Every structure is written in structure tokens, then in C-alpha cells.
C-alpha positions in Angstrom: -19.2 -23.6 11.1 -16.3 -21.5 9.9 -15.9 -20.7 6.4 -12.8 -19.4 4.8 -12.7 -17.8 1.4 -9.4 -17.8 -0.5 -8.4 -14.3 -1.7 -7.1 -15.2 -5.0 -9.5 -17.6 -6.7 -7.6 -18.1 -9.8 -4.3 -19.0 -7.9 -2.5 -15.8 -9.2 -0.7 -13.8 -6.5 -1.3 -10.0 -6.8 1.8 -7.8 -7.1 2.7 -5.3 -4.3 5.2 -2.6 -4.5 6.7 -1.4 -1.2 8.1 2.2 -1.6 9.7 3.1 1.7 12.9 4.9 2.7 13.5 3.1 5.8 15.3 -0.3 4.9 14.0 -1.8 8.2 10.3 -1.2 7.5 10.8 -2.1 3.7 12.4 -5.3 4.7 9.8 -6.1 7.1 6.9 -5.4 4.9 8.6 -7.5 2.2 8.9 -10.4 4.7 5.3 -10.0 5.7 3.9 -10.1 2.3 6.4 -12.4 0.6 4.0 -15.5 0.7 0.8 -13.6 -0.2 2.1 -11.5 -3.0 4.8 -11.0 -5.4 6.6 -8.1 -3.6 9.1 -5.6 -5.1 10.6 -3.3 -2.8 12.1 0.3 -3.7 13.7 3.0 -1.7 12.4 5.8 -3.9 9.5 6.4 -6.2 12.1 6.9 -9.1 13.4 3.5 -8.4 9.9 2.0 -8.7 9.2 3.9 -11.9 12.5 2.9 -13.6 12.5 -0.7 -12.4 8.8 -1.7 -12.6 8.3 -4.3 -15.3 4.7 -4.9 -14.4 2.0 -2.6 -12.8 1.3 -3.4 -9.2 -2.1 -4.3 -7.7 -1.3 -2.5 -4.5 1.4 0.0 -3.4 2.5 0.4 0.1 3.8 4.0 0.3 5.8 5.4 3.2 4.5 8.7 4.4 8.1 10.0 4.4 8.2 9.5 0.7 4.9 11.6 0.3 6.5 14.4 2.2 9.4 14.7 -0.2 7.3 14.6 -3.5 6.1 17.7 -5.3 3.0 17.7 -7.3 4.7 16.8 -10.5 6.3 13.7 -9.2 3.1 12.7 -7.3 1.2 13.1 -10.5 3.8 11.0 -12.4 3.4 8.2 -9.9 -0.2 8.3 -9.8 -0.4 8.1 -13.6 2.0 5.1 -13.8 0.2 3.2 -11.1 -3.3 4.4 -11.7 -4.9 0.9 -11.5 -3.2 0.1 -8.2 -4.7 0.6 -4.7 -2.5 2.5 -2.3 -1.9 2.1 1.4 0.2 4.7 3.2 2.4 3.5 6.0 2.7 6.1 8.6 3.7 6.5 12.3 0.3 7.2 13.4 -3.2 7.3 12.0 -3.5 10.9 12.9 -0.4 11.9 10.7 -1.5 15.2 8.8 0.2 14.0 5.6 -1.6 10.6 5.7 -4.9 12.2 6.4 -4.5 14.4 3.5 -3.9 11.5 1.3 -7.1 10.0 2.4 -8.8 13.1 0.8 -6.7 12.6 -2.4 -7.8 9.1 -3.0 -5.6 6.6 -1.2 -7.4 3.6 0.0 -6.1 3.4 3.7 -3.5 4.0 6.3 -1.3 1.3 7.9 -0.2 2.6 11.4 3.1 1.7 12.8 4.2 -0.6 14.5 3.4 -3.0 11.8 2.5 -6.7 12.5 2.1 -9.7 10.2 -1.6 -9.9 10.8 -2.3 -6.2 10.6 -0.5 -5.8 7.3 -1.9 -8.8 5.7 -5.4 -8.0 6.8 -5.0 -4.5 5.4 -3.7 -5.6 2.1 -6.4 -8.4 1.8 -9.4 -6.1 2.7 -7.9 -3.4 0.4 -7.5 -5.6 -2.7 -10.9 -7.2 -2.2 -12.7 -4.0 -1.8 -14.3 -2.9 -5.1 -13.1 0.3 -6.7 -15.8 3.1 -6.7 -15.3 6.2 -8.7 -16.1 9.6 -7.0 -16.4 8.1 -3.6 -13.9 8.7 -0.9 -12.0 5.4 0.2 -12.5 3.7 3.4 -9.9 4.0 6.2 -8.2 0.6 7.0 -7.2 0.6 10.7 -4.6 -2.1 11.1 -2.7 -1.2 14.2 -3.8 -2.7 17.5 -3.3 -1.7 21.1 
């Protein structure tokens, strides 16, 4: 017997922000998540901060964005999206910036190449995981092959 659980029991879709410099990746993530989440895409963190009407439930953040942020900008982003879970989209799981983010409190890494199933599974798993204070987040491995 196979049992499927519905992720959003109330029928409300979570809000996902995709902050990614690469238009192709940003568009692909939006396309993948469009039926699962209310998805907003941004090319820069400043755009996300300026145009965000509501706080997101999850943020998919490109590793290139993180490389260009100084500590003040990163703190501002963390403060604004304090309740959101964060997944970093990186070329590979071993990316030093992405790995350092695991130590700083992100919820996981999405490896490229991205796929429909891998992104949806990562987002669903991350949103369903309880937030535990003072515990390092788990690593979500979503790339296959």
C-alpha cells in the first residue's frame, strides 16, 4: 500500500524566492516550482529586498550571489528573511562557498544540473523539516548521477 501525504494541508502554497544571477537557471527554477509554490524571481538580493511584498517560506540563492556579498549585505538579507529556509544553488556540492554556508546556517545545497524532481524534492524536504535552533542543518543532496 502506498500512502501519499499532501505537503500543504491547508491548501496554501508556500512562497519561494529565487535569487540567481543566471537568467537561464532563474527561469528554470521558476518553471519547476511554479505549480508547487508562489514563486518570485530576482537577479540580485537588492531586487528581492526592494520588491518583496511578503516574506518567503524558502529562498533559493545562487552561489554566485553569495560570493559577491559582503558581511553587511548578508546580514541585511538574513534579517529580512529570518524565518525563511535557505537552499544554495551551486555547481557542485563541494563548492567551498556553499560548504561554508552550511556552517553558517543554510538548510541545504542544490547541485547542478538541476532537474524537476531534484528541486521539488529538495524544496519539499526542506519546508517539511522542523527548524531546530543551535543545530547544524542537514545537507539535502538533490543531484543524481
